[in-house]
C-alpha angles and dihedrals in degrees: 000000000000087000087073093057094043092047093047091049092049094046092047091057099036105034113014101039094060090048094047091050086063096051128096112252112246093019133097109268101212096183089055093051090046091051091050086057096044088054091053093242096120089059089057090059090064104022104034131087124265087253092051090047090051093048092045093052093044092049093049092045089057096043101037126354094198092058091049090052092047091050093049093050092049087052094050094045096042103047099076089044094053096039110044138195092055112194128196122183087347094303118118114235091189109130118250131208093273093049092056090058091062116087114248090243093059099045117114127195123200105226124209088255089061096244119126111235129182116250 
């Protein structure tokens, strides 16, 4: 499993850092996310073991922090989509037909802290 750590570290320096350097700070770097997918790292977020995920994130953090952040955000955003129905406190958060008619920019989610957040 140490090969995941070493591979992520190497790819971070050699592949992702140059792509990240061309990105605009504070904006989604689509070429960086595409490169993560092309290297097979996004698949590990959902299909890998917990240890592999930790090694992947550690290796990327040392090699290219922007790539690690992009990977983490893809995992956070993709989990509920790839694993429906998502449940929180016994309530299903799976979208219904009415929900799908609402544009993404207008969808709100009630967090467990009670604050409404845009999805």
